[in-house]
C-alpha positions in Angstrom: 28.4 3.0 -23.9 28.6 5.5 -21.1 26.1 7.8 -22.9 23.7 4.8 -23.1 24.0 4.1 -19.4 23.4 7.7 -18.5 20.4 7.9 -20.8 18.9 4.8 -19.3 19.6 6.0 -15.8 17.9 9.3 -16.7 14.8 7.4 -17.8 14.6 5.3 -14.7 15.5 8.0 -12.1 12.0 9.5 -11.8 10.6 6.0 -10.9 13.4 5.5 -8.4 12.5 8.8 -6.7 8.8 7.9 -6.7 9.5 4.5 -5.3 11.7 6.0 -2.6 9.1 8.7 -1.6 6.2 6.3 -1.7 7.9 3.6 0.4 9.0 6.2 3.0 5.4 7.2 3.5 4.2 3.6 3.4 6.8 2.4 5.9 6.0 5.2 8.3 2.2 5.4 7.9 1.3 1.9 6.7 -0.1 3.0 3.3 0.5 4.8 0.0 3.2 2.9 -1.9 0.7 1.0 -4.1 -1.6 4.0 -4.5 1.1 6.4 -5.6 2.9 4.0 -7.8 -0.3 2.7 -9.5 -1.5 6.3 -10.1 1.7 7.1 -11.9 1.7 4.0 -14.1 -2.0 4.5 -15.0 -1.3 8.1 -15.9 1.4 6.8 -18.3 -1.2 4.6 -20.0 -0.3 1.3 -18.5 -3.4 -1.0 -18.4 -4.8 -1.6 -14.9 -3.9 -5.3 -14.7 -0.3 -4.6 -15.8 0.0 -1.6 -13.6 -1.1 -3.6 -10.6 1.1 -6.5 -11.6 4.2 -4.2 -11.9 3.6 -2.5 -8.6 3.1 -5.8 -6.7 6.2 -7.2 -8.3 8.2 -4.3 -6.9 6.4 -4.5 -3.6 7.4 -8.1 -3.2 10.9 -6.8 -2.5 10.1 -3.5 -0.8 7.7 -5.1 1.6 10.2 -7.8 2.4 12.8 -5.3 3.5 10.1 -3.2 5.2 8.9 -6.3 7.1 12.4 -7.2 8.3 12.9 -3.6 9.5 9.6 -3.5 11.4 10.4 -6.8 13.0 13.8 -5.5 14.0 12.2 -2.3 15.6 9.6 -4.5 17.4 6.7 -2.9 15.6 4.9 -6.2 14.9 2.0 -7.5 17.0 2.2 -11.3 16.1 -1.3 -12.0 17.4 -2.7 -9.4 15.0 -0.5 -10.8 12.3 -2.0 -14.2 12.6 -5.5 -12.8 12.4 -4.8 -10.9 9.2 -2.6 -13.2 7.2 -5.1 -15.9 6.0 -8.1 -13.7 5.0 -5.7 -11.1 3.5 -4.1 -13.7 1.2 -7.5 -15.2 0.2 -8.8 -11.7 -0.7 -5.6 -10.8 -2.6 -5.6 -14.0 -4.7 -9.3 -13.6 -5.5 -8.9 -10.0 -6.5 -5.9 -10.7 -8.7 -7.7 -13.5 -10.4 -10.8 -11.3 -11.1 -8.7 -8.4 -12.4 -6.8 -10.7 -14.7 -10.2 -11.4 -16.4 -12.4 -8.4 -15.9 -12.2 -4.6 -15.3 -12.2 -4.1 -11.5 -12.5 -0.3 -11.6 -16.3 -0.1 -11.1 -16.2 -0.2 -7.4 -13.1 1.8 -6.9 -14.7 5.3 -6.7 -17.0 4.2 -3.9 -14.1 2.8 -2.0 -12.2 6.0 -2.4 -15.1 8.1 -1.2 -15.3 5.8 1.9 -11.5 6.1 2.5 -11.6 9.9 2.2 -14.3 10.0 4.9 -12.1 7.8 7.1 -9.1 10.1 6.5 -11.1 13.1 7.7 -12.1 11.1 10.8 -8.5 10.0 11.6 -7.2 13.6 11.4 -9.9 14.6 13.9 -9.0 11.5 16.0 -5.4 12.6 16.0 -6.3 15.5 18.2 -8.5 13.4 20.4 -6.2 10.3 20.8 -7.4 7.9 23.6 -4.8 7.3 26.4 -5.0 3.5 26.1 -5.0 1.4 22.9 -7.8 -1.3 22.5 -7.7 -4.7 21.0 -9.5 -4.5 17.6 -12.5 -6.9 17.1 -13.0 -6.7 13.4 -9.9 -8.0 11.8 -10.5 -11.0 9.4 -13.2 -9.1 7.3 -10.7 -6.2 7.0 -8.0 -8.6 5.8 -10.3 -10.1 3.2 -11.5 -6.7 1.9 -8.1 -5.1 2.1 -6.4 -8.0 0.1 -9.2 -8.0 -2.5 -9.1 -4.2 -3.1 -5.3 -4.2 -3.1 -5.1 -6.6 -6.0 -7.9 -5.0 -8.0 -6.8 -1.4 -7.5 -3.1 -1.8 -7.3 -3.2 -0.5 -3.8 -5.6 -0.5 -0.9 -4.3 -3.0 1.7 -2.8 -0.2 3.9 -5.6 2.4 3.5 -8.4 -0.1 4.3 -6.7 -2.2 7.0 -4.5 0.3 8.7 -7.2 3.0 8.9 -10.0 0.7 10.1 -7.8 -0.9 12.8 -6.9 2.6 14.0 -10.5 3.5 14.2 -11.1 0.5 16.4 -8.4 1.8 18.8 -5.4 -0.3 17.9 -1.9 1.0 18.7 -0.7 3.1 15.7 2.9 1.9 15.8 2.1 -1.8 16.1 -0.8 -1.5 13.6 1.5 0.0 11.0 4.3 -2.5 11.6 2.0 -5.5 11.5 0.1 -4.4 8.4 3.4 -3.8 6.6 4.7 -7.2 7.6 1.5 -9.1 6.5 1.7 -7.1 3.2 4.9 -9.0 2.2 3.1 -12.4 2.2 0.0 -10.8 0.5 2.0 -9.1 -2.2 3.9 -12.3 -2.9 0.7 -14.2 -3.3 -0.8 -11.6 -5.6 2.3 -11.4 -7.8 2.3 -15.2 -8.3 -1.4 -15.1 -9.2 -0.7 -12.3 -11.8 2.3 -14.3 -13.1 0.2 -17.4 -13.7 -2.6 -15.6 -15.4 -0.8 -12.8 -17.4 2.8 -14.1 -17.8 6.1 -12.3 -17.5 5.1 -9.6 -20.0 2.7 -8.1 -17.4 5.7 -6.8 -15.4 6.8 -3.6 -17.0 10.3 -2.0 -16.9 8.9 0.7 -14.6 9.1 -2.0 -11.9 12.8 -1.7 -11.7 12.8 1.9 -10.7 10.0 1.5 -8.2 11.8 -1.5 -6.7 15.2 0.3 -6.3 13.7 3.4 -4.7 11.4 1.4 -2.4 14.2 -1.0 -1.2 16.4 1.9 -0.3 13.6 3.7 1.6 12.1 0.7 3.5 14.4 0.7 6.6 13.9 4.4 7.2 10.1 4.1 7.2 10.1 1.5 9.9 12.4 3.7 12.0 10.0 6.6 11.7 7.0 4.5 12.7 8.8 3.5 16.0 9.8 7.0 17.0 7.0 9.2 15.8 4.3 10.0 18.4 0.9 8.3 18.0 -0.9 11.6 17.5 1.3 12.5 14.6 0.8 9.0 13.1 -3.0 9.4 13.2 -2.9 12.8 11.5 -0.3 11.6 9.0 -2.4 8.5 8.1 -5.6 10.6 7.8 -4.0 13.3 5.6 -2.4 10.8 3.2 -5.7 8.9 3.0 -7.7 12.1 2.3 -5.2 13.3 -0.4 -4.9 10.1 -2.3 -8.6 9.2 -2.1 -9.8 12.7 -3.2 -7.3 12.7 -6.0 -8.7 9.4 -7.2 -12.3 10.7 -7.0 -11.4 13.9 -8.9 -9.7 11.9 -11.6 -12.7 9.5 -11.9 -15.0 12.5 -12.3 -12.9 13.6 -15.2 -11.6 16.9 -13.8 -8.0 15.8 -14.4 -6.6 13.5 -17.1 
């Protein structure tokens, strides 16, 4: 009995660690949980629709804890939240429906190339941070595009929405907190859509490990977002964006398996 428990824990431990690390980055920088987790599942041979469904099932819980933590640390801009929530959910549900019926990977390399370029810009911007934050003008289109790409690619809400809001001059701390809080509602809507179209079998056992690690890490990420300097957040977001996007492009080109 004990040997069985130890063996099972040994199998799930790597996914707990990945969930923990991915959520720490996501909570502090507003991105990467879905990208890192989806990349792992796809590398293990899980079909894209099932990988996305599993990641979003785990994210339903991790983003819930993360949202509560960001609210507690006063990292949420509720006006920005209201502007993002409806287009984000519409885009997410549409993307989940399409991915349940077709292969949504065709557009992914073009999005990754775009995000890699934004990452380079944000790193540069980190060393030329403006003294006063500005109210972003383009919000609803970002929510729609971010929700759609998040569902079809298993990750993309944070990279698309956070990075583009920062480019428009939004406050890094409140952008990250708000995007993470909206993500809870978005992820819940996407998971329900996958459940209705794919059934419970779409949610793999890897979900458990990702969920456990992510829930443990969620409060710490929100804490970091509040106390880390804006310049560091810009550079951190840009670096993560570059690394994950370039990895996806290299994999798409066939240089790695």
